[in-house]
C-alpha angles and dihedrals in degrees: 000000000000112000123185123191124193095214142187110194090203091063119087093206090052092048091049091049092050091048091048091053090050090047088064090057097258123126104206131206102257117209113187094209094196089062096034110024116197116256116250092257091051091049092050089050091050091050093049093048092048094043091235133138123228089252091055092062096045113115118210105180115083093003138097089257095121095040090053091048091232092160087073103118092209092067112108127227088252091056091048091048089051089053092050090048090052094042111026090183085077090072111094116230158272106018113181126196126195134154085270093061142273133284144175096241103217107161097034094233088068084086093068098080088053093059129082095214122056123219109282092208137011113291121220117209122218091262092053097257111144123224110199119229115250 
């Protein structure tokens, strides 16, 4: 199974999701989207596969969301995509893609239905929270 994760190593949820994928025995394709932002067409494909709107993947905390006035409901999807292209930190993470689909994995255990292999043992997140094996 090919698994791709759009990852930010500075994000605890993203690190937990990556570790959870690896705990199932899969080594994913890791795309650090701040270094290699997805092209507009790729982003649109990710959104369609995950059933998400552009607004649903916008990240507010720690981004220029407020300064760019992205809460303005009159902004179009194209304008929001332009903002994400200019400031990739606006894309919420992690987004995981597998043959089963795509998802914004918040919380990190949202990745589990996308994987072929369940956890073989309980997984402990960085903060100590336990995710029970299937």
